[in-house]
Each structure stands twice: as C-alpha cells, then as structure tokens.
OpenMM code with the backbone's topology and positions (N, CA, C; nanometers):
from openmm import Vec3, app, unit

residues = "MET ALA ASP ASP GLY ARG ALA SER LEU ILE ALA LEU TYR LEU ALA ARG ARG PRO ASP LEU VAL ARG PHE PHE THR VAL ARG LEU ARG SER ALA ALA ALA ALA GLU ASP LEU VAL GLN ASP ILE TYR VAL ARG LEU SER GLY LEU ASP PRO SER ILE GLU ILE GLN ASN PRO MET ALA TYR LEU TYR ARG LEU GLY SER ASN LEU MET LEU ASP ARG LEU ARG GLY GLN ARG ARG THR ALA HIS ARG ASP GLY ALA TRP LEU ASP SER GLN THR THR ARG VAL GLY PRO HIS GLU VAL SER ALA GLU PRO SER ALA GLU ALA ALA VAL ALA ALA ARG GLN ARG LEU ALA LEU LEU ALA GLU ALA LEU LYS ASP LEU SER PRO GLN THR GLN ARG VAL PHE ARG MET HIS LYS PHE GLU GLY LEU SER HIS PRO GLU VAL ALA ALA ALA VAL GLY ILE SER ARG SER ALA VAL GLU LYS HIS MET MET ALA ALA LEU LYS HIS LEU LEU ALA LYS LEU PRO".split()
positions = [
    Vec3(7.9157, 2.9069, -6.4816),
    Vec3(7.9505, 2.9115, -6.6204),
    Vec3(8.1177, 2.9425, -6.6290),
    Vec3(8.1900, 2.8551, -6.6867),
    Vec3(8.3239, 2.8824, -6.7010),
    Vec3(8.3563, 2.9559, -6.8310),
    Vec3(8.4771, 2.9794, -6.8607),
    Vec3(8.5030, 3.0466, -6.9867),
    Vec3(8.4509, 2.9756, -7.0987),
    Vec3(8.4635, 2.8462, -7.0983),
    Vec3(8.4093, 2.7599, -7.2192),
    Vec3(8.2611, 2.7804, -7.2274),
    Vec3(8.1874, 2.8134, -7.1152),
    Vec3(8.0468, 2.8189, -7.1226),
    Vec3(8.0221, 2.9696, -7.1807),
    Vec3(8.0982, 3.0611, -7.1419),
    Vec3(8.0865, 3.1916, -7.2157),
    Vec3(8.1134, 3.1916, -7.3598),
    Vec3(8.2203, 3.1083, -7.3981),
    Vec3(8.2489, 3.0769, -7.5384),
    Vec3(8.1363, 3.0099, -7.6130),
    Vec3(8.0709, 2.9183, -7.5535),
    Vec3(7.9520, 2.8522, -7.6204),
    Vec3(7.8480, 2.9565, -7.6319),
    Vec3(7.8209, 3.0318, -7.5319),
    Vec3(7.7177, 3.1253, -7.5456),
    Vec3(7.7398, 3.2282, -7.6526),
    Vec3(7.8644, 3.2852, -7.6550),
    Vec3(7.8993, 3.3683, -7.7579),
    Vec3(7.8948, 3.2997, -7.9090),
    Vec3(7.9194, 3.1717, -7.9130),
    Vec3(7.9067, 3.0876, -8.0286),
    Vec3(7.7619, 3.0878, -8.0747),
    Vec3(7.6752, 3.0435, -7.9820),
    Vec3(7.5237, 3.0584, -8.0031),
    Vec3(7.4710, 3.1879, -8.0315),
    Vec3(7.5306, 3.2972, -7.9785),
    Vec3(7.4967, 3.4289, -8.0277),
    Vec3(7.5309, 3.4509, -8.1804),
    Vec3(7.6528, 3.4167, -8.1999),
    Vec3(7.7050, 3.4494, -8.3474),
    Vec3(7.6126, 3.3573, -8.4458),
    Vec3(7.5732, 3.2362, -8.4063),
    Vec3(7.4910, 3.1651, -8.4971),
    Vec3(7.3638, 3.2030, -8.5000),
    Vec3(7.3003, 3.2625, -8.4111),
    Vec3(7.1695, 3.3155, -8.4036),
    Vec3(7.1438, 3.4652, -8.4242),
    Vec3(7.2530, 3.5250, -8.4524),
    Vec3(7.2609, 3.6800, -8.4671),
    Vec3(7.1515, 3.7283, -8.5704),
    Vec3(7.1579, 3.6687, -8.6964),
    Vec3(7.0500, 3.7100, -8.7878),
    Vec3(6.9045, 3.6950, -8.7321),
    Vec3(6.8817, 3.5862, -8.6531),
    Vec3(6.7410, 3.5728, -8.5974),
    Vec3(6.7206, 3.6919, -8.5015),
    Vec3(6.8198, 3.7233, -8.4145),
    Vec3(6.8057, 3.8271, -8.3152),
    Vec3(6.7846, 3.9628, -8.3838),
    Vec3(6.8583, 3.9991, -8.4965),
    Vec3(6.8247, 4.1086, -8.5720),
    Vec3(6.6912, 4.1176, -8.6253),
    Vec3(6.6430, 4.0091, -8.6781),
    Vec3(6.5057, 4.0070, -8.7406),
    Vec3(6.4021, 4.0415, -8.6263),
    Vec3(6.4123, 3.9716, -8.5170),
    Vec3(6.3191, 3.9753, -8.4052),
    Vec3(6.3226, 4.1167, -8.3421),
    Vec3(6.4343, 4.1722, -8.3317),
    Vec3(6.4320, 4.3167, -8.2781),
    Vec3(6.4007, 4.4290, -8.3798),
    Vec3(6.4330, 4.3945, -8.5043),
    Vec3(6.3820, 4.4885, -8.6038),
    Vec3(6.2368, 4.5083, -8.6073),
    Vec3(6.1586, 4.4066, -8.5969),
    Vec3(6.0152, 4.4071, -8.5990),
    Vec3(5.9731, 4.4794, -8.4837),
    Vec3(6.0276, 4.4571, -8.3507),
    Vec3(5.9804, 4.5321, -8.2311),
    Vec3(6.0205, 4.6835, -8.2330),
    Vec3(6.1469, 4.6978, -8.2843),
    Vec3(6.1895, 4.8469, -8.2866),
    Vec3(6.1610, 4.9265, -8.4087),
    Vec3(6.1134, 4.8560, -8.5095),
    Vec3(6.0668, 4.9028, -8.6417),
    Vec3(6.1981, 4.9899, -8.7043),
    Vec3(6.2954, 4.9427, -8.6804),
    Vec3(6.4158, 5.0000, -8.7323),
    Vec3(6.5294, 4.8989, -8.7447),
    Vec3(6.5828, 4.8696, -8.8651),
    Vec3(6.6908, 4.7794, -8.8796),
    Vec3(6.8215, 4.8276, -8.8156),
    Vec3(6.8468, 4.9471, -8.8237),
    Vec3(6.9746, 5.0148, -8.7518),
    Vec3(6.9569, 5.0132, -8.6093),
    Vec3(6.8369, 5.0383, -8.5454),
    Vec3(6.8334, 5.0286, -8.4051),
    Vec3(6.8450, 4.8758, -8.3594),
    Vec3(6.7943, 4.7921, -8.4327),
    Vec3(6.8096, 4.6468, -8.4031),
    Vec3(6.9576, 4.6060, -8.4135),
    Vec3(7.0268, 4.6501, -8.5103),
    Vec3(7.1699, 4.6161, -8.5196),
    Vec3(7.2408, 4.6697, -8.3947),
    Vec3(7.2059, 4.7880, -8.3523),
    Vec3(7.2902, 4.8516, -8.2392),
    Vec3(7.2501, 4.7559, -8.1135),
    Vec3(7.1216, 4.7278, -8.1083),
    Vec3(7.0744, 4.6536, -7.9918),
    Vec3(7.1398, 4.5139, -7.9878),
    Vec3(7.1473, 4.4452, -8.0950),
    Vec3(7.2281, 4.3039, -8.1043),
    Vec3(7.3718, 4.3232, -8.0721),
    Vec3(7.4253, 4.4397, -8.1191),
    Vec3(7.5664, 4.4559, -8.0855),
    Vec3(7.5872, 4.4696, -7.9317),
    Vec3(7.4843, 4.5469, -7.8696),
    Vec3(7.4889, 4.5634, -7.7174),
    Vec3(7.4792, 4.4393, -7.6478),
    Vec3(7.4001, 4.3455, -7.7066),
    Vec3(7.3930, 4.2063, -7.6491),
    Vec3(7.5250, 4.1368, -7.6495),
    Vec3(7.6085, 4.1402, -7.7451),
    Vec3(7.7415, 4.0961, -7.7632),
    Vec3(7.8223, 4.1553, -7.6606),
    Vec3(7.8154, 4.2909, -7.6421),
    Vec3(7.9037, 4.3536, -7.5536),
    Vec3(7.8697, 4.3074, -7.4027),
    Vec3(7.7494, 4.2775, -7.3765),
    Vec3(7.7099, 4.2255, -7.2325),
    Vec3(7.7679, 4.0942, -7.2312),
    Vec3(7.7541, 4.0093, -7.3312),
    Vec3(7.7914, 3.8745, -7.3292),
    Vec3(7.9381, 3.8620, -7.3101),
    Vec3(8.0169, 3.9401, -7.3550),
    Vec3(8.1639, 3.9472, -7.3549),
    Vec3(8.2055, 3.9819, -7.2189),
    Vec3(8.1191, 4.0713, -7.1468),
    Vec3(8.1598, 4.1123, -7.0167),
    Vec3(8.0854, 4.0216, -6.9052),
    Vec3(8.0449, 3.9178, -6.9435),
    Vec3(7.9472, 3.8448, -6.8538),
    Vec3(8.0346, 3.7650, -6.7368),
    Vec3(8.0010, 3.7735, -6.6244),
    Vec3(8.0675, 3.6989, -6.5100),
    Vec3(8.0670, 3.5577, -6.5368),
    Vec3(8.1801, 3.4958, -6.5403),
    Vec3(8.1918, 3.3396, -6.5572),
    Vec3(8.1267, 3.2446, -6.4680),
    Vec3(8.1091, 3.3025, -6.3385),
    Vec3(8.0393, 3.2281, -6.2430),
    Vec3(7.8961, 3.2085, -6.2590),
    Vec3(7.8379, 3.2916, -6.3467),
    Vec3(7.6896, 3.2812, -6.3675),
    Vec3(7.6621, 3.1534, -6.4524),
    Vec3(7.5530, 3.0858, -6.4021),
    Vec3(7.5019, 2.9657, -6.4773),
    Vec3(7.3880, 2.9990, -6.5491),
    Vec3(7.3826, 2.9800, -6.6644),
    Vec3(7.2607, 2.9877, -6.7521),
    Vec3(7.2087, 2.8706, -6.7957),
    Vec3(7.0822, 2.8493, -6.7523),
    Vec3(7.0036, 2.7221, -6.7992),
    Vec3(6.9578, 2.7098, -6.9303),
    Vec3(6.9057, 2.8220, -6.9879),
    Vec3(6.8459, 2.8302, -7.1153),
    Vec3(6.9232, 2.9417, -7.2019),
    Vec3(7.0367, 2.9046, -7.2676),
    Vec3(7.1086, 3.0139, -7.3314),
    Vec3(7.0280, 3.0900, -7.4387),
    Vec3(6.9511, 3.0355, -7.5170),
    Vec3(6.8657, 3.0954, -7.6096),
    Vec3(6.7816, 3.1912, -7.5594),
    Vec3(6.6997, 3.1364, -7.4600),
    Vec3(6.6043, 3.2336, -7.3964),
    Vec3(6.6833, 3.3502, -7.3219),
    Vec3(6.7984, 3.3217, -7.2636),
    Vec3(6.8787, 3.4199, -7.2097),
    Vec3(6.9206, 3.5442, -7.3077),
    Vec3(6.9491, 3.5034, -7.4267),
    Vec3(6.9942, 3.5928, -7.5377),
    Vec3(6.8720, 3.6847, -7.5639),
    Vec3(6.7530, 3.6239, -7.5735),
    Vec3(6.6294, 3.6943, -7.6144),
    Vec3(6.5927, 3.7928, -7.4837),
    Vec3(6.6090, 3.7419, -7.3665),
    Vec3(6.5630, 3.8108, -7.2556),
    Vec3(6.6537, 3.9349, -7.2375),
    Vec3(6.7880, 3.8981, -7.2507),
    Vec3(6.8949, 4.0089, -7.2490),
    Vec3(6.8504, 4.1228, -7.3497),
    Vec3(6.8325, 4.0821, -7.4663),
    Vec3(6.8060, 4.1864, -7.5794),
    Vec3(6.6714, 4.2594, -7.5373),
    Vec3(6.5712, 4.1908, -7.4879),
    Vec3(6.4410, 4.2595, -7.4548),
    Vec3(6.4626, 4.3558, -7.3361),
    Vec3(6.5353, 4.3266, -7.2381),
    Vec3(6.5801, 4.4105, -7.1290),
    Vec3(6.6472, 4.5370, -7.1852),
    Vec3(6.7509, 4.5104, -7.2720),
    Vec3(6.8221, 4.6173, -7.3270),
    Vec3(6.7223, 4.6993, -7.4113),
    Vec3(6.6358, 4.6442, -7.4926),
    Vec3(6.5429, 4.7242, -7.5695),
    Vec3(6.4616, 4.8076, -7.4753),
    Vec3(6.3989, 4.7563, -7.3664),
    Vec3(6.3247, 4.8361, -7.2772),
    Vec3(6.3981, 4.9492, -7.2152),
    Vec3(6.5218, 4.9206, -7.1706),
    Vec3(6.6117, 5.0380, -7.1197),
    Vec3(6.6279, 5.1426, -7.2225),
    Vec3(6.6498, 5.1029, -7.3414),
    Vec3(6.6679, 5.2059, -7.4568),
    Vec3(6.5414, 5.2934, -7.4737),
    Vec3(6.4290, 5.2224, -7.4834),
    Vec3(6.2934, 5.2825, -7.5020),
    Vec3(6.2599, 5.3781, -7.3892),
    Vec3(6.2980, 5.3327, -7.2625),
    Vec3(6.2645, 5.4236, -7.1469),
    Vec3(6.3660, 5.5554, -7.1479),
    Vec3(6.4845, 5.5205, -7.1905),
    Vec3(6.5826, 5.6350, -7.2042),
    Vec3(6.5296, 5.7319, -7.3220),
    Vec3(6.4897, 5.6859, -7.4274),
    Vec3(6.4425, 5.7759, -7.5272),
    Vec3(6.3254, 5.8450, -7.4800),
    Vec3(6.2309, 5.7855, -7.4042),
    Vec3(6.1149, 5.8445, -7.3508),
    Vec3(6.1600, 5.9559, -7.2518),
    Vec3(6.2453, 5.9281, -7.1624),
    Vec3(6.3026, 6.0412, -7.0702),
    Vec3(6.3576, 6.1432, -7.1488),
    Vec3(6.4416, 6.1241, -7.2534),
    Vec3(6.4969, 6.2241, -7.3251),
    Vec3(6.4069, 6.3097, -7.4037),
    Vec3(6.2957, 6.2451, -7.4616),
    Vec3(6.1876, 6.3130, -7.5312),
    Vec3(6.1245, 6.4094, -7.4351),
    Vec3(6.0826, 6.3615, -7.3100),
    Vec3(6.0244, 6.4449, -7.2195),
    Vec3(6.1025, 6.5570, -7.1673),
    Vec3(6.2293, 6.5319, -7.1314),
    Vec3(6.3232, 6.6468, -7.1039),
    Vec3(6.3380, 6.7385, -7.2132),
    Vec3(6.3567, 6.6903, -7.3305),
    Vec3(6.3708, 6.7898, -7.4517),
    Vec3(6.2417, 6.8659, -7.4674),
    Vec3(6.1331, 6.8099, -7.4481),
    Vec3(6.0071, 6.8681, -7.4761),
    Vec3(5.9737, 6.9758, -7.3622),
    Vec3(6.0174, 6.9469, -7.2346),
    Vec3(6.0019, 7.0345, -7.1275),
    Vec3(6.0953, 7.1660, -7.1494),
    Vec3(6.2139, 7.1416, -7.1996),
    Vec3(6.2950, 7.2426, -7.2340),
    Vec3(6.2528, 7.3254, -7.3348),
    Vec3(6.1979, 7.2602, -7.4563),
    Vec3(6.1408, 7.3399, -7.5590),
    Vec3(6.0283, 7.4268, -7.5146),
    Vec3(5.9463, 7.3660, -7.4406),
    Vec3(5.8345, 7.4360, -7.3773),
    Vec3(5.8738, 7.5671, -7.3008),
    Vec3(5.9789, 7.5500, -7.2278),
    Vec3(6.0181, 7.6668, -7.1412),
    Vec3(6.0827, 7.7794, -7.2372),
    Vec3(6.1410, 7.7371, -7.3399),
    Vec3(6.2066, 7.8285, -7.4259),
    Vec3(6.1340, 7.8921, -7.5363),
    Vec3(6.0176, 7.8392, -7.5636),
    Vec3(5.9358, 7.8842, -7.6808),
    Vec3(5.7913, 7.9139, -7.6322),
    Vec3(5.7213, 7.9839, -7.7286),
    Vec3(5.5915, 8.0226, -7.7022),
    Vec3(5.5100, 7.9639, -7.8380),
    Vec3(5.3904, 7.9117, -7.7997),
    Vec3(5.3088, 7.8756, -7.9057),
    Vec3(5.2127, 7.9737, -7.9576),
    Vec3(5.2075, 8.0010, -8.0981),
    Vec3(5.1130, 8.0873, -8.1417),
    Vec3(5.0386, 7.9999, -8.2583),
    Vec3(4.9157, 7.9536, -8.2233),
    Vec3(4.8597, 7.8544, -8.3090),
    Vec3(4.9434, 7.7432, -8.3179),
    Vec3(4.9640, 7.6838, -8.4599),
    Vec3(5.0419, 7.5642, -8.4629),
    Vec3(5.1988, 7.5852, -8.4651),
    Vec3(5.2386, 7.7134, -8.4641),
    Vec3(5.3761, 7.7657, -8.4754),
    Vec3(5.4414, 7.7771, -8.3415),
    Vec3(5.5687, 7.7369, -8.3259),
    Vec3(5.6430, 7.7712, -8.2145),
    Vec3(5.7190, 7.8902, -8.2356),
    Vec3(5.7214, 7.9907, -8.1509),
    Vec3(5.8027, 8.1100, -8.1591),
    Vec3(5.8989, 8.1252, -8.0498),
    Vec3(6.0332, 8.1206, -8.0863),
    Vec3(6.1330, 8.1146, -7.9885),
    Vec3(6.1582, 8.2718, -7.9358),
    Vec3(6.1911, 8.2712, -7.8118),
    Vec3(6.2367, 8.4061, -7.7570),
    Vec3(6.3709, 8.4423, -7.7983),
    Vec3(6.4523, 8.3534, -7.8417),
    Vec3(6.5840, 8.3933, -7.8967),
    Vec3(6.5862, 8.4134, -8.0278),
    Vec3(6.6626, 8.5194, -8.0767),
    Vec3(6.6783, 8.5538, -8.2260),
    Vec3(6.7353, 8.4365, -8.2943),
    Vec3(6.7055, 8.4287, -8.4173),
    Vec3(6.7812, 8.3328, -8.5028),
    Vec3(6.9258, 8.3740, -8.5236),
    Vec3(7.0155, 8.2787, -8.5697),
    Vec3(7.1562, 8.3081, -8.5868),
    Vec3(7.1739, 8.4118, -8.6855),
    Vec3(7.0861, 8.4069, -8.7876),
    Vec3(7.1096, 8.5245, -8.8963),
    Vec3(7.0578, 8.6552, -8.8433),
    Vec3(6.9665, 8.6479, -8.7678),
    Vec3(6.9145, 8.7889, -8.6962),
    Vec3(7.0162, 8.8387, -8.6034),
    Vec3(7.0810, 8.7512, -8.5215),
    Vec3(7.1956, 8.7968, -8.4416),
    Vec3(7.3087, 8.8563, -8.5009),
    Vec3(7.3565, 8.7812, -8.6266),
    Vec3(7.4492, 8.8380, -8.6972),
    Vec3(7.4236, 8.9794, -8.7607),
    Vec3(7.3051, 8.9920, -8.8064),
    Vec3(7.2523, 9.1084, -8.8852),
    Vec3(7.2554, 9.2294, -8.7639),
    Vec3(7.2123, 9.1882, -8.6481),
    Vec3(7.2106, 9.2919, -8.5407),
    Vec3(7.3462, 9.3210, -8.5015),
    Vec3(7.4380, 9.2408, -8.4990),
    Vec3(7.5936, 9.2703, -8.4548),
    Vec3(7.6430, 9.3672, -8.5718),
    Vec3(7.6065, 9.3290, -8.6903),
    Vec3(7.6621, 9.4105, -8.8002),
    Vec3(7.6070, 9.5531, -8.8040),
    Vec3(7.4806, 9.5531, -8.7756),
    Vec3(7.4084, 9.6879, -8.7724),
    Vec3(7.4723, 9.7624, -8.6443),
    Vec3(7.4830, 9.6979, -8.5340),
    Vec3(7.5469, 9.7673, -8.4177),
    Vec3(7.6886, 9.8162, -8.4559),
    Vec3(7.7551, 9.7476, -8.5266),
    Vec3(7.9014, 9.8049, -8.5824),
    Vec3(7.8919, 9.9114, -8.6611),
    Vec3(7.7936, 9.9174, -8.7511),
    Vec3(7.7775, 10.0359, -8.8440),
    Vec3(7.7294, 10.1526, -8.7569),
    Vec3(7.6415, 10.1263, -8.6614),
    Vec3(7.6016, 10.2417, -8.5710),
    Vec3(7.7192, 10.2961, -8.5056),
    Vec3(7.8077, 10.2152, -8.4381),
    Vec3(7.9170, 10.2491, -8.3664),
    Vec3(8.0095, 10.3333, -8.4489),
    Vec3(8.0399, 10.2853, -8.5755),
    Vec3(8.1132, 10.3747, -8.6699),
    Vec3(8.0612, 10.4921, -8.7040),
    Vec3(7.9300, 10.5106, -8.7259),
    Vec3(7.8659, 10.6296, -8.7602),
    Vec3(7.8698, 10.7255, -8.6441),
    Vec3(7.8591, 10.6743, -8.5228),
    Vec3(7.8549, 10.7685, -8.3980),
    Vec3(8.0045, 10.8532, -8.4113),
    Vec3(8.1000, 10.7827, -8.4488),
    Vec3(8.2444, 10.8414, -8.4401),
    Vec3(8.2435, 10.9817, -8.5184),
    Vec3(8.1345, 11.0065, -8.6205),
    Vec3(8.1438, 11.1101, -8.6873),
    Vec3(8.0848, 11.2373, -8.6169),
    Vec3(8.0128, 11.2042, -8.5088),
    Vec3(7.9611, 11.3104, -8.4203),
    Vec3(8.0479, 11.3807, -8.3345),
    Vec3(8.0012, 11.4973, -8.2913),
    Vec3(8.0797, 11.5597, -8.1910),
    Vec3(8.0976, 11.4920, -8.0616),
    Vec3(8.1881, 11.5122, -7.9799),
    Vec3(8.1995, 11.4345, -7.8512),
    Vec3(8.0776, 11.4446, -7.7745),
    Vec3(8.0277, 11.5693, -7.7549),
    Vec3(7.9151, 11.6071, -7.6775),
    Vec3(7.7954, 11.5344, -7.7241),
    Vec3(7.7715, 11.5385, -7.8576),
    Vec3(7.6598, 11.4733, -7.9162),
    Vec3(7.6636, 11.3238, -7.8933),
    Vec3(7.7871, 11.2607, -7.9081),
    Vec3(7.8103, 11.1221, -7.8822),
    Vec3(7.7628, 11.0881, -7.7362),
    Vec3(7.8217, 11.1610, -7.6478),
    Vec3(7.7929, 11.1346, -7.5089),
    Vec3(7.6539, 11.1369, -7.4691),
    Vec3(7.5853, 11.2544, -7.5254),
    Vec3(7.4319, 11.2614, -7.4982),
    Vec3(7.3572, 11.1400, -7.5597),
    Vec3(7.3970, 11.0955, -7.6715),
    Vec3(7.3229, 10.9908, -7.7433),
    Vec3(7.3603, 10.8649, -7.6590),
    Vec3(7.4675, 10.8383, -7.6327),
    Vec3(7.5109, 10.7164, -7.5622),
    Vec3(7.4208, 10.7052, -7.4145),
    Vec3(7.4290, 10.8136, -7.3548),
    Vec3(7.3643, 10.8180, -7.2270),
    Vec3(7.2172, 10.7864, -7.2382),
    Vec3(7.1553, 10.8447, -7.3382),
    Vec3(7.0094, 10.8343, -7.3477),
    Vec3(6.9742, 10.7006, -7.4094),
    Vec3(7.0369, 10.6610, -7.5178),
    Vec3(6.9949, 10.5282, -7.5810),
    Vec3(7.0647, 10.4076, -7.5237),
    Vec3(7.1836, 10.4129, -7.4840),
    Vec3(7.2616, 10.2915, -7.4276),
    Vec3(7.2312, 10.2806, -7.2898),
    Vec3(7.2487, 10.3864, -7.2040),
    Vec3(7.2267, 10.3817, -7.0716),
    Vec3(7.0899, 10.3901, -7.0237),
    Vec3(6.9983, 10.4285, -7.1126),
    Vec3(6.8633, 10.4346, -7.0753),
    Vec3(6.8284, 10.5672, -6.9857),
    Vec3(6.9052, 10.6709, -6.9878),
    Vec3(6.8564, 10.7882, -6.8950),
    Vec3(6.7618, 10.8654, -6.9843),
    Vec3(6.6767, 10.9385, -6.9118),
    Vec3(6.5796, 11.0269, -6.9825),
    Vec3(6.6473, 11.1586, -7.0226),
    Vec3(6.5760, 11.2364, -7.0956),
    Vec3(6.6346, 11.3673, -7.1278),
    Vec3(6.6709, 11.4537, -7.0104),
    Vec3(6.5818, 11.4605, -6.9063),
    Vec3(6.6196, 11.5533, -6.7840),
    Vec3(6.7393, 11.5012, -6.7195),
    Vec3(6.7501, 11.3566, -6.7126),
    Vec3(6.8672, 11.2804, -6.6479),
    Vec3(7.0005, 11.3235, -6.7220),
    Vec3(6.9932, 11.3080, -6.8509),
    Vec3(7.1115, 11.3463, -6.9323),
    Vec3(7.1550, 11.4735, -6.9110),
    Vec3(7.0475, 11.5709, -6.9173),
    Vec3(7.0778, 11.7193, -6.8995),
    Vec3(7.1412, 11.7452, -6.7741),
    Vec3(7.0984, 11.6809, -6.6603),
    Vec3(7.1561, 11.7093, -6.5219),
    Vec3(7.2979, 11.6398, -6.5233),
    Vec3(7.3221, 11.5158, -6.5924),
    Vec3(7.4562, 11.4634, -6.5887),
    Vec3(7.5467, 11.5402, -6.6611),
    Vec3(7.5173, 11.5855, -6.7877),
    Vec3(7.6099, 11.6539, -6.8702),
    Vec3(7.6216, 11.8087, -6.8296),
    Vec3(7.5215, 11.8602, -6.7665),
    Vec3(7.5283, 11.9979, -6.7310),
    Vec3(7.4649, 12.0915, -6.8388),
    Vec3(7.3717, 12.0536, -6.9052),
    Vec3(7.3228, 12.1359, -7.0235),
    Vec3(7.1693, 12.1310, -7.0010),
    Vec3(7.1025, 12.2101, -7.0900),
    Vec3(6.9520, 12.2259, -7.0759),
    Vec3(6.8875, 12.1096, -7.1341),
    Vec3(6.7619, 12.0756, -7.0990),
    Vec3(6.6915, 11.9775, -7.1583),
    Vec3(6.6630, 11.9908, -7.3131),
    Vec3(6.6477, 12.1089, -7.3575),
    Vec3(6.6337, 12.1553, -7.4959),
    Vec3(6.7581, 12.1213, -7.5660),
    Vec3(6.8817, 12.1302, -7.5039),
    Vec3(7.0137, 12.1138, -7.5752),
    Vec3(7.0262, 11.9570, -7.5837),
    Vec3(6.9765, 11.8834, -7.4984),
    Vec3(6.9705, 11.7373, -7.5119),
    Vec3(6.8948, 11.6983, -7.6197),
    Vec3(6.7815, 11.7562, -7.6404),
    Vec3(6.6818, 11.7227, -7.7440),
    Vec3(6.7596, 11.7576, -7.8866),
    Vec3(6.8191, 11.8705, -7.8834),
    Vec3(6.8791, 11.9115, -8.0060),
    Vec3(6.9982, 11.8116, -8.0474),
    Vec3(7.0703, 11.7705, -7.9471),
    Vec3(7.1850, 11.6856, -7.9752),
    Vec3(7.1178, 11.5550, -8.0232),
    Vec3(7.0143, 11.4932, -7.9562),
    Vec3(6.9488, 11.3755, -8.0012),
    Vec3(6.8948, 11.3825, -8.1413),
    Vec3(6.8341, 11.4975, -8.1698),
    Vec3(6.7824, 11.5204, -8.3128),
    Vec3(6.8954, 11.5227, -8.4079),
    Vec3(7.0171, 11.5890, -8.3791),
    Vec3(7.1227, 11.5789, -8.4672),
    Vec3(7.1746, 11.4457, -8.4789),
    Vec3(7.1898, 11.3727, -8.3783),
    Vec3(7.2509, 11.2293, -8.3862),
    Vec3(7.1492, 11.1337, -8.4718),
    Vec3(7.0223, 11.1494, -8.4508),
    Vec3(6.9295, 11.0650, -8.5180),
    Vec3(6.9195, 11.0908, -8.6576),
    Vec3(6.9423, 11.2302, -8.7021),
    Vec3(6.9527, 11.2690, -8.8422),
    Vec3(7.0591, 11.1992, -8.9096),
    Vec3(7.1794, 11.2248, -8.8347),
    Vec3(7.3086, 11.1748, -8.8917),
    Vec3(7.2952, 11.0175, -8.9065),
    Vec3(7.2411, 10.9441, -8.8042),
    Vec3(7.2486, 10.8085, -8.8155),
    Vec3(7.1472, 10.7549, -8.9142),
    Vec3(7.0277, 10.8164, -8.9449),
    Vec3(6.9482, 10.7810, -9.0346),
    Vec3(7.0198, 10.7983, -9.1731),
    Vec3(7.0789, 10.9028, -9.1935),
    Vec3(7.1565, 10.9286, -9.3297),
    Vec3(7.2562, 10.8239, -9.3430),
    Vec3(7.3307, 10.7813, -9.2326),
    Vec3(7.4392, 10.6830, -9.2650),
    Vec3(7.4067, 10.5318, -9.2586),
    Vec3(7.3039, 10.5138, -9.1936),
    Vec3(7.2630, 10.3574, -9.1818),
    Vec3(7.1677, 10.3262, -9.2964),
    Vec3(7.1918, 10.2078, -9.3533),
    Vec3(7.0943, 10.1542, -9.4629),
    Vec3(6.9497, 10.1250, -9.3986),
] * unit.nanometer
topology = app.Topology()
chain = topology.addChain("A")
for resn in residues:
    res = topology.addResidue(resn, chain)
    for name in ("N", "CA", "C"):
        topology.addAtom(name, app.Element.getBySymbol(name[0]), res)
C-alpha cells in the first residue's frame, strides 16, 4: 500500500466514522469510550506502514477497532484486578463496610493539631516533669526504667506523671 493507499484508507475512515462510532458505542455501552476508540483507529491508520497491502479496507477498520477495544477491555480488567488487590491489602471488611487501616485526612490533621497543642502545653511543665513524661509516653519506657534513667525513685516518676497528666487535661480540649 503506497501513500495514496493510506490516503484512501483514511478517506474511507472519515466517510465511515459515524458508523464506527455507532458500532463501538453499542459494544462499549459508552459514546465517550467509542469516540476515544475511533480516534485511536485514526492514530493507528496515520502511522500505518505504507508497504502493508490491505485487501478489504472496510473489514480492516472494524477488525482494527475490535482489536483495540479488546486491548482496552483487557487493560481495564487488569487495572481493576490490580486495584482490587491493593484495596484488599489496605483495608479490612466489617460486614458490607470497608475499614481502612489508614486514618482519614481529617483525622490525621486533627491528630497533628492535637499533638501541637500537647507539645505547647508540655512547655509549661518543669524540665524534670517534661523529661519524665517524654521518656514514658513518647519513648515507651516503663516507670522503673524512667526512674533508673533519670536517677529518681519510682514514686517520684509517678508523681511527675500525675502532675503532667493533670496539667495536660486542664490545658487540652
């Protein structure tokens, strides 16, 4: 097929474009998807190798469109399967509801704001009480471990913790 053959194939495409759109709209159940597919047919035609000889140009247009449609449907199926697998790995089902392990964006922002308020309220405490609170709550040390690290008694750690918690409860909403 020479360049004039490609031009005649494109002319046939342009003449039969509305028929192609109707044909693929029925199969895809979407006029927008059919328009995209028919546009893809044109892109393929414009890049067609001129040395290829096409015996039945009309059949070629429909076969090309059908192959593109099948490729698109397979791709959508793969995407749906991949997305479903990812969603299954990231969520837990409780009855008909999906519960994500990740907090919502609103919850994350609220937690950051609450943490900022907590950090600000901690500044009002004595340095020793701040240190005891941070070691126990943020570093996860037990009361005896904090007592050993700071060099105070376990009851002193408990008193510092009670003072810090009372102060924070009074300051935080």
